[in-house]
C-alpha positions in Angstrom: 39.5 -1.6 10.9 41.9 1.0 11.7 42.4 2.0 15.2 44.1 5.1 16.8 45.6 4.0 20.0 44.4 5.9 23.1 45.2 4.9 26.7 42.0 6.7 28.1 39.7 3.6 28.3 37.0 5.4 30.1 37.0 8.1 27.5 36.9 5.6 24.6 34.0 3.7 26.1 32.0 7.1 26.5 33.0 8.1 23.0 31.3 5.2 21.3 28.0 6.7 22.5 29.1 10.1 21.3 26.6 12.7 20.1 28.5 14.6 17.4 28.1 18.2 16.3 28.1 21.1 18.6 25.2 23.3 18.4 24.0 26.6 17.6 23.7 29.1 15.0 24.9 32.5 16.0 24.7 36.0 14.8 27.4 38.3 16.1 26.3 41.5 17.7 27.9 44.1 19.8 28.3 43.5 23.6 26.6 46.1 25.8 29.6 47.8 27.4 27.5 49.5 30.2 25.3 46.5 31.0 27.0 45.1 34.1 27.9 48.7 35.1 24.1 49.5 35.1 23.6 46.6 37.5 26.6 46.8 39.8 27.5 50.5 39.5 30.5 52.1 37.7 33.0 49.4 38.8 31.6 45.9 38.1 34.5 44.3 40.0 33.9 46.3 43.2 34.0 44.3 46.4 30.2 45.0 47.3 28.9 43.7 43.9 27.8 40.4 45.4 25.9 42.3 48.1 24.2 44.3 45.6 23.6 41.2 43.6 21.9 39.6 46.6 19.8 42.6 47.1 18.8 42.2 43.5 17.6 38.6 44.1 15.6 39.6 47.0 13.6 42.1 44.9 13.3 39.5 42.1 15.8 41.1 39.7 18.0 38.4 37.9 20.7 38.9 35.4 21.2 36.5 32.6 24.2 36.4 30.2 24.4 35.0 26.6 25.1 36.1 23.2 23.3 36.9 19.9 22.5 33.3 19.0 19.1 33.3 17.4 18.1 30.5 19.8 18.4 32.8 22.6 16.1 35.4 21.1 13.4 34.5 23.5 15.4 36.0 26.6 15.6 39.3 24.7 11.9 39.3 23.7 9.8 42.1 25.2 6.7 39.8 25.6 8.7 37.2 27.5 10.2 39.8 29.8 6.7 41.2 30.5 5.5 37.7 31.3 8.4 37.4 33.8 7.3 40.8 35.4 3.9 39.4 36.0 5.4 36.8 38.3 7.5 39.3 40.0 10.8 38.8 38.1 12.8 41.6 36.3 15.2 40.2 33.9 18.4 42.0 32.8 20.0 40.3 29.6 23.5 41.0 28.5 25.7 39.8 25.7 29.1 38.4 26.8 30.7 36.5 23.7 33.7 35.3 25.8 32.7 32.1 27.2 35.4 32.2 30.1 34.3 35.9 31.1 30.6 34.6 31.0 31.3 31.8 33.5 33.5 33.9 35.7 30.8 36.5 36.0 28.4 33.8 37.0 31.0 32.6 39.7 31.6 36.2 40.9 27.9 36.8 41.6 27.7 39.2 38.8 25.2 37.1 36.7 22.6 34.7 38.2 22.0 32.7 34.8 23.7 32.1 31.8 23.1 30.3 28.6 25.6 28.4 26.6 26.3 25.1 24.7 27.0 22.0 26.5 30.7 21.7 25.4 31.4 25.2 26.9 29.6 24.4 30.0 31.9 21.5 30.6 35.1 23.5 29.6 34.4 26.5 31.9 33.0 24.3 34.8 31.0 27.2 36.3 29.8 27.2 39.9 26.3 26.3 38.9 24.1 23.7 37.5 22.1 23.0 34.3 18.4 23.5 35.1 16.9 23.7 31.7 17.4 22.7 28.0 17.0 25.3 25.2 17.4 23.6 21.8 19.4 21.1 19.7 20.5 21.9 16.2 19.2 19.8 13.3 21.1 21.3 10.3 22.0 24.7 11.5 25.7 23.6 11.8 27.8 22.0 9.0 31.1 20.9 7.7 31.6 22.3 4.1 34.3 21.2 1.7 36.0 23.5 -0.7 35.4 21.3 -3.7 35.3 24.4 -6.1 39.0 25.0 -5.5 39.8 21.3 -4.9 37.6 19.5 -7.3 38.7 15.9 -5.9 37.6 16.8 -2.6 34.3 15.2 -2.1 34.4 13.5 1.4 36.4 13.3 4.6 38.1 10.2 3.1 39.6 12.3 0.2 41.4 14.6 2.6 44.2 12.4 3.1 44.9 12.0 -0.6 44.4 15.7 -1.2 47.1 16.5 1.6 49.4 14.1 0.2 49.2 15.5 -3.4 49.4 19.1 -2.0 53.3 19.2 -2.7 54.1 21.2 0.3 51.0 23.5 0.1 49.5 23.9 3.7 45.8 23.2 3.5 43.7 25.1 5.9 40.5 24.5 8.0 38.5 27.5 9.3 35.9 27.9 11.9 34.8 30.5 14.7 36.7 29.7 18.0 34.9 28.9 21.1 31.7 28.2 19.2 29.8 25.1 18.2 31.8 25.2 14.9 35.1 24.5 17.0 33.3 21.7 18.8 32.1 20.1 15.5 35.9 20.3 14.3 37.0 18.5 17.4 34.3 15.9 17.0 35.4 15.2 13.4 39.0 14.8 14.4 38.1 12.1 17.0 35.3 10.4 15.2 36.6 10.0 11.6 39.6 8.3 10.2 41.6 10.6 8.0 40.6 13.7 9.5 43.1 15.2 12.0 43.0 18.9 13.0 46.8 18.6 13.4 47.1 18.0 9.6 45.7 21.5 8.9 46.6 25.0 9.2 43.9 26.1 11.5 42.4 29.5 10.9 40.4 30.5 13.9 38.0 33.4 13.3 35.4 35.3 15.5 32.3 34.6 13.3 31.0 32.2 10.7 30.8 35.1 8.2 34.8 35.3 8.3 35.0 31.6 7.6 32.6 31.9 4.8 34.6 34.6 3.2 37.7 32.6 3.8 36.5 29.5 2.1 35.7 31.7 -1.1 39.3 33.2 -1.2 41.7 31.0 -3.1 44.6 32.6 -1.5 43.5 31.1 2.0 44.0 27.5 0.8 40.9 26.5 2.8 39.8 22.9 2.2 37.3 22.8 5.0 35.1 25.4 6.7 32.8 24.9 9.6 29.8 27.2 9.3 26.4 28.0 10.6 23.2 29.5 9.1 22.7 31.4 7.0 26.2 30.7 5.6 25.6 26.9 5.2 22.7 27.6 2.9 24.7 30.1 1.0 27.5 27.7 0.7 25.3 25.0 -0.7 23.5 27.3 -3.1 27.0 28.4 -4.4 27.9 24.7 -5.3 30.1 23.8 -2.2 29.7 20.3 -0.8 28.1 20.1 2.7 29.6 16.7 3.8 28.0 16.6 7.3 25.5 18.7 9.1 23.8 18.5 12.7 20.8 17.1 10.8 22.8 14.0 10.6 23.1 13.8 14.3 19.8 15.5 15.4 19.9 14.7 19.1 23.6 15.5 19.7 23.9 19.2 20.2 22.2 21.3 22.6 22.1 24.6 24.4 21.5 24.8 28.1 20.3 27.2 30.8 22.7 27.3 33.8 21.8 28.8 37.3 24.4 29.8 39.8 24.8 27.8 42.9 24.2 31.1 44.8 20.8 31.7 43.0 19.6 28.0 43.6 20.5 28.5 47.3 19.2 31.9 47.8 16.0 32.0 45.6 15.1 28.5 44.2 11.6 30.0 43.6 12.9 32.4 41.1 14.4 29.7 39.0 11.2 27.7 38.9 9.2 30.8 38.1 11.6 31.7 35.4 11.5 28.4 33.7 7.8 28.2 33.9 7.5 31.5 32.1 10.1 30.6 29.5 8.5 27.2 28.5 5.2 28.9 28.5 6.6 31.1 25.8 7.9 28.1 23.9 4.6 26.4 24.1 2.9 29.5 22.7 5.5 29.5 19.9 4.7 25.9 19.1 1.1 26.6 18.8 1.8 29.7 16.6 5.0 29.0 14.7 4.7 32.4 12.8 5.2 34.1 16.2 8.6 32.6 16.7 9.5 33.2 13.0 8.8 36.9 13.4 10.6 36.9 16.7 13.8 35.7 15.2 13.6 37.8 12.1 13.1 40.9 14.3 15.7 39.9 16.8 18.4 39.3 14.3 17.3 41.8 11.7 16.9 39.0 9.2 14.9 38.4 6.1 11.9 36.0 6.3 13.8 33.4 4.4 16.8 33.7 6.5 14.6 33.3 9.6 13.0 30.2 7.9 16.4 28.7 7.3 17.3 29.1 11.0 14.0 27.5 12.2 14.6 24.6 9.9 18.0 24.0 11.7 16.9 24.3 15.4 14.6 22.1 17.4 13.4 23.8 20.6 12.9 21.8 23.8 9.4 21.9 25.4 9.4 21.6 29.3 8.2 17.9 29.2 10.9 17.0 26.6 13.5 18.7 28.7 12.4 16.9 31.8 12.5 13.5 30.1 15.8 14.1 28.8 17.2 14.8 32.3 15.3 12.0 34.0 15.7 9.3 31.4 19.5 9.7 31.3 19.8 11.3 27.9 21.4 14.5 29.2 23.8 12.4 31.3 24.8 10.4 28.2 25.3 13.8 26.2 27.5 15.2 28.9 29.6 12.0 29.0 30.1 11.8 25.4 30.8 15.5 24.9 33.3 15.3 27.8 34.9 12.4 26.0 35.3 14.5 22.9 37.0 17.3 24.9 39.3 15.0 26.7 40.6 13.4 23.5 41.0 16.8 22.1 43.1 18.1 24.9 40.3 20.6 25.9 39.4 19.0 29.2 41.6 17.2 31.7 39.2 14.3 32.5 35.6 13.2 32.1 33.5 14.4 35.2 33.4 11.7 37.7 29.8 12.7 39.1 28.0 13.8 36.0 24.7 13.8 37.8 25.9 16.6 40.0 26.1 18.9 37.0 22.3 19.2 36.4 18.9 18.9 38.1 15.3 18.4 37.0 13.9 20.1 40.2 13.1 23.4 38.8 11.7 22.3 35.3 8.9 20.2 37.0 6.5 23.2 37.5 6.8 24.2 33.8 6.4 20.5 32.8 3.2 20.2 34.8 1.7 23.2 33.1 2.5 21.9 29.6 1.0 18.4 30.5 -2.1 20.2 31.6 -2.4 22.0 28.3 -1.7 18.7 26.4 -4.5 17.1 28.4 -6.9 19.9 27.3 -6.1 19.7 23.6 -5.1 16.1 22.9 -8.5 15.0 21.8 -9.2 17.9 19.4 -5.6 18.5 18.3 -3.5 15.3 18.8 -0.7 16.5 16.5 -0.2 19.6 18.6 -0.3 17.6 21.8 2.4 15.4 20.4 4.5 18.5 19.4 4.2 19.9 22.9 5.3 16.6 24.3 8.3 16.6 22.0 7.3 13.5 20.1 8.1 13.0 16.4 10.2 16.2 16.0 13.5 14.7 15.3 13.7 11.3 13.7 10.9 9.8 11.8 10.4 6.3 10.3 13.5 5.0 8.6 13.0 5.0 4.8 14.0 1.6 3.0 16.6 2.4 0.5 17.7 -0.1 -2.2 21.2 -1.6 -1.6 22.4 -0.3 -5.0 21.4 3.3 -3.8 23.4 2.9 -0.6 26.4 1.6 -2.7 26.3 4.5 -5.0 25.6 7.0 -2.4 28.2 9.8 -1.9 30.7 9.3 1.0 30.8 11.2 4.2 33.9 9.4 5.9 35.1 6.2 7.6 34.3 5.9 11.3 37.4 5.7 13.6 36.6 2.4 15.3 38.0 1.9 18.8 38.4 -1.8 18.8 39.2 -4.5 16.3 37.2 -6.8 14.0 39.3 -10.0 13.7 38.6 -13.1 11.9 40.6 -16.4 12.1 42.7 -17.1 9.0 40.6 -18.2 6.2 37.6 -17.9 8.4 34.5 -15.5 8.6 33.8 -16.2 12.3 34.3 -13.1 14.6 36.4 -13.4 17.7 35.1 -12.6 21.1 36.8 -9.2 21.2 35.2 -8.3 17.9 31.7 -9.0 19.4 32.5 -6.3 21.9 33.7 -3.9 19.2 30.3 -4.4 17.4 28.5 -3.5 20.7 30.5 -0.2 20.6 29.8 0.3 16.8 26.1 0.1 17.3 26.1 2.7 20.0 28.2 4.9 17.7 26.4 4.6 14.6 23.0 5.1 16.4 24.1 8.8 17.0 23.6 9.3 13.1 20.3 10.1 11.6 19.1 6.9 9.6 17.0 9.3 7.4 20.2 10.9 6.0 23.0 8.5 6.7 23.6 5.0 5.3 26.3 2.5 6.3 28.6 0.6 3.9 30.5 -2.3 5.6 33.5 -3.0 3.3 35.7 -6.0 3.8 39.3 -6.4 2.5 41.8 -9.2 2.5 45.6 -9.4 2.2 47.1 -10.7 -1.0 47.5 -14.4 -0.1 45.7 -17.3 -1.6 43.2 -17.4 -4.5 42.0 -14.0 -5.5 38.4 -15.5 -6.1 38.4 -17.0 -2.7 39.8 -13.8 -1.2 36.8 -11.9 -2.9 34.3 -14.4 -1.4 35.8 -14.4 1.9 35.9 -10.6 2.1 32.2 -10.4 1.2 31.3 -13.1 3.8 33.3 -11.2 6.6 31.5 -8.0 5.7 28.1 -9.8 5.8 28.9 -11.2 9.2 29.6 -7.6 10.5 26.3 -6.2 8.9 24.3 -9.1 10.5 25.9 -8.4 13.8 25.0 -4.8 13.8 21.4 -5.6 12.8 20.9 -8.2 15.4 21.9 -5.5 17.9 19.2 -3.3 16.8 20.7 -1.0 14.2 18.1 0.5 12.0 20.0 2.3 9.3 20.1 1.2 5.6 23.4 -0.8 5.7 25.0 -3.1 3.1 28.0 -5.4 2.9 30.7 -5.2 0.2 33.7 -7.4 -0.4 36.6 -6.0 -2.0 39.2 -8.9 -1.7 42.5 -7.4 -2.3 41.2 -4.8 -5.0 42.0 -1.8 -2.8 45.1 -2.5 -0.8 46.5 0.0 1.7 49.6 1.8 0.3 52.9 1.6 1.9 52.0 -1.8 3.4 53.2 -5.3 2.1 50.5 -7.0 0.2 50.8 -10.1 2.4 50.7 -8.1 5.6 47.7 -9.0 7.9 47.0 -5.3 8.3 45.6 -5.5 4.7 42.8 -7.6 6.3 40.5 -4.9 7.5 37.0 -3.8 7.6 35.7 -0.3 7.0 32.6 1.2 8.4 31.8 4.0 5.8 29.0 6.6 6.4 27.4 7.7 3.2 24.8 10.4 2.3 21.4 9.0 1.4 19.6 12.3 0.4 
């Protein structure tokens, strides 16, 4: 296995539990230029703004900042805002597409809540805590390869070959900056061998529509575009290769609700009441999915089919599911692994030392109690709906059993960058103790991928020493040892062992060099 050296031991340890993909599907709209002025007066930066904001809180008026992402449509929904008024809350929602500005406004007391993605929460480090979970994407974000312009580009592995044969041509990658698309690009650069952002001419755009247009323009030399819906579906229908989507890591990306420290201190009751009303609205949408479809279509001025493609790519948290994520340590793990990606990418100085201080489950408890009461009332007559309200069975179902031949012939996604070594004694198929530790890390890393859509090929290689037939047998045995070790540690994916002997040597390295003795962990597309 190849290994990229990195001295950040803590980061590497966290990275192996990494949840990939950075979530959210956005529709760009116009910022409301007078929004903050309406709340704070003509000068939103005036010194008395915090005083005005405190008075607003006393009156039950709260300000929430976000953007036009369809997952945030509930906060703009008239029925939801009416439900808030019934409990004494008046909500003002405003679009602020600049993530830094959004966090600064919270810090300055000019916003009480804001919604964002987990990676942006960590990058901006606002003076507030995560108090609720909104959604995770399950297909809404995706990496698209320009196989129409570059016919040999069919996986992340083929990027290196394409770059080597480009003959001075600068290949490009494009994505919307400060969005989940950028985070997904960072994840790929830290998680997969052969994919390095530094190898590309990076074309940062504002919206995925621009990235989609650049992908279709031959003059842009775009080899990879990171898109969100509806452009992912449009690219797939046009014949482009979607090599990896958030459906392949369905528990990895989430959007969160952040409350300012000032709000949590001054009016914690407003936070509990706000979350209770929000999750009641989500519960109603789960009971009547057509309501959510109509809400998203109206909010984004979308066609019914576009709204459907969005709903297929987003999984909304219920209050019970959000509470369970927080209490069971899942959110803590997500924060640690997301921070590790940002550190390795140079976007964050260090992994937070006290992750638990960044969130709280205190304010979601009231909402969870209400949802549990509803579940108790309906679980006998409608157990399926009760399970959906509890967040059961919405992401990963039973793992399908796929024939080994199908896994072997499946299209490649890419080779994992393994932070460790798998070593065998000369002429032996016995793993070293260090390699046992690497397998533990590998299991955690692979578990982040959806076993319904991703299979694993473990490919063994030898150097060109000794008898070719014996090398072939040895490489197969070594690959099988790794497969057995992964399965013994609980890996549920469809996984096969393949021995290649010296059939596929590394270029630029002497045939007898021990570096030729390696094991690849290759992710493949099952459907």
